[in-house]
C-alpha positions as a printed Julia matrix, in Angstrom:
146×3 Matrix{Float64}:
 -51.09    7.63  -119.77
 -47.78    7.14  -118.12
 -47.02    4.41  -115.62
 -44.03    3.39  -113.59
 -44.1    -0.35  -112.93
 -41.94   -1.64  -110.11
 -41.54   -5.34  -109.46
 -41.91   -5.67  -105.7
 -41.66   -8.27  -102.99
 -44.25   -6.25  -101.07
 -45.75   -2.77  -101.12
 -48.16   -0.71   -99.01
 -49.8     2.66   -99.19
 -50.63    4.6    -96.04
 -53.0     7.53   -95.62
 -52.98    9.34   -92.27
 -51.24    6.39   -90.62
 -53.71    3.8    -91.94
 -52.76    1.12   -94.48
 -55.33    1.48   -97.27
 -53.73   -0.91   -99.78
 -51.11   -3.63   -99.53
 -49.74   -6.49  -101.63
 -47.09   -9.13  -101.38
 -45.22  -10.19  -104.55
 -46.32   -8.31  -107.64
 -46.26   -4.89  -109.23
 -46.5    -1.42  -107.8
 -47.97    0.83  -110.5
 -47.63    4.59  -110.2
 -50.22    5.88  -112.67
 -50.29    9.3   -114.32
 -53.12   10.42  -116.59
 -52.95   13.17  -119.23
 -55.86   15.33  -120.44
 -56.04   13.58  -123.83
 -56.15   10.03  -122.41
 -59.16    7.82  -123.12
 -60.35    4.27  -122.56
 -58.08    3.25  -125.46
 -54.99    4.1   -123.38
 -56.49    2.36  -120.35
 -57.08   -0.85  -122.32
 -53.54   -0.82  -123.75
 -51.99   -0.27  -120.32
 -54.11   -2.98  -118.68
 -53.0    -5.52  -121.29
 -49.37   -4.47  -120.97
 -49.46   -4.6   -117.16
 -51.03   -8.07  -117.05
 -48.9    -9.66  -119.76
 -45.48   -8.0   -119.47
 -42.93  -10.65  -118.54
 -41.05   -9.16  -115.59
 -40.7   -12.17  -113.3
 -38.07  -14.89  -113.38
 -38.62  -18.43  -114.6
 -36.71  -21.47  -113.33
 -33.62  -20.32  -115.24
 -33.71  -16.81  -113.81
 -34.89  -15.18  -117.06
 -37.72  -12.66  -117.1
 -40.24  -14.96  -118.8
 -43.25  -14.83  -116.47
 -45.94  -12.22  -116.04
 -47.52  -11.14  -112.77
 -50.41  -13.61  -113.12
 -48.09  -16.56  -113.77
 -46.32  -15.98  -110.45
 -49.55  -15.48  -108.49
 -48.77  -11.81  -107.91
 -50.94   -8.79  -107.2
 -50.96   -5.16  -108.3
 -50.97   -2.05  -106.12
 -52.12    1.03  -108.09
 -51.28    4.53  -106.86
 -52.39    7.69  -108.68
 -49.39    9.88  -109.48
 -50.1    13.14  -111.31
 -46.5    14.22  -110.71
 -45.41   11.82  -113.49
 -46.52   14.65  -115.78
 -44.43   17.27  -113.98
 -42.53   19.45  -116.44
 -39.24   20.66  -114.97
 -37.7    22.18  -118.11
 -38.29   25.79  -117.06
 -37.83   27.46  -113.71
 -37.35   25.77  -110.36
 -40.86   24.53  -109.69
 -42.48   21.78  -111.76
 -45.53   22.59  -113.84
 -48.32   20.03  -113.78
 -50.41   21.34  -116.69
 -49.68   18.05  -118.49
 -51.7    16.11  -115.9
 -55.42   15.57  -116.34
 -57.9    17.3   -114.06
 -59.72   15.02  -111.6
 -62.94   14.93  -113.65
 -60.96   13.26  -116.46
 -58.42   11.34  -114.38
 -60.62    9.69  -111.75
 -62.82    7.68  -114.16
 -59.74    6.52  -116.1
 -57.88    5.61  -112.89
 -60.9     3.56  -111.77
 -61.23    1.99  -115.24
 -57.59    0.87  -115.1
 -58.15   -0.81  -111.73
 -61.36   -2.48  -112.97
 -59.58   -3.57  -116.15
 -56.93   -5.35  -114.1
 -59.59   -6.99  -111.96
 -61.46   -8.16  -115.08
 -58.33  -10.18  -115.91
 -58.57  -11.87  -112.52
 -55.81   -9.79  -110.94
 -55.91   -9.12  -107.2
 -55.66   -5.32  -107.03
 -55.15   -2.94  -104.13
 -55.01    0.83  -104.51
 -54.31    4.12  -102.88
 -56.86    6.91  -102.82
 -56.98    9.39  -105.67
 -55.61   12.85  -104.73
 -54.81   11.83  -101.15
 -51.51   12.56   -99.46
 -50.1     9.02   -99.46
 -46.97    7.4    -98.15
 -45.87    4.48  -100.3
 -43.66    1.79   -98.83
 -42.1    -0.95  -100.94
 -39.41   -3.56  -101.19
 -38.26   -3.39  -104.79
 -37.41   -6.78  -106.3
 -34.33   -6.66  -108.48
 -34.73   -3.73  -108.67
 -36.87   -3.87  -111.79
 -38.5    -0.53  -112.64
 -39.96    0.41  -116.03
 -41.63    3.53  -117.42
 -44.52    2.89  -119.82
 -46.03    5.58  -122.01
 -49.17    4.56  -123.88
 -49.26    5.06  -127.63
């Protein structure tokens, strides 16, 4: 699994002009799933997302996680994170999992966050989405699961 975590002041995802997911302070997670990913990668990424200290404490140091600041998570499926641009002029997406593999893992990630008490909003898998955000910092990290 590959995820881009962005610390945000707010974020929304629109589909056909309708807001389908929105959060205030928290994390926007763009989530890519590879064919070999399993529940093991989901569990690792859930733990990392919930506990990674990306938010400032009273001294301005990144010492608080998303739960400690009362934040939320907006999860958006993003198969293009596995785009391979090394050859030619058009990306290849053979490194991204097919929907029959990706959808259950995408849903498991969302449920894993919720099982930690996280408020979670999401986009819609495989939909044409417009993502709107106000990046906080900006703080943006790429996480690849082991």
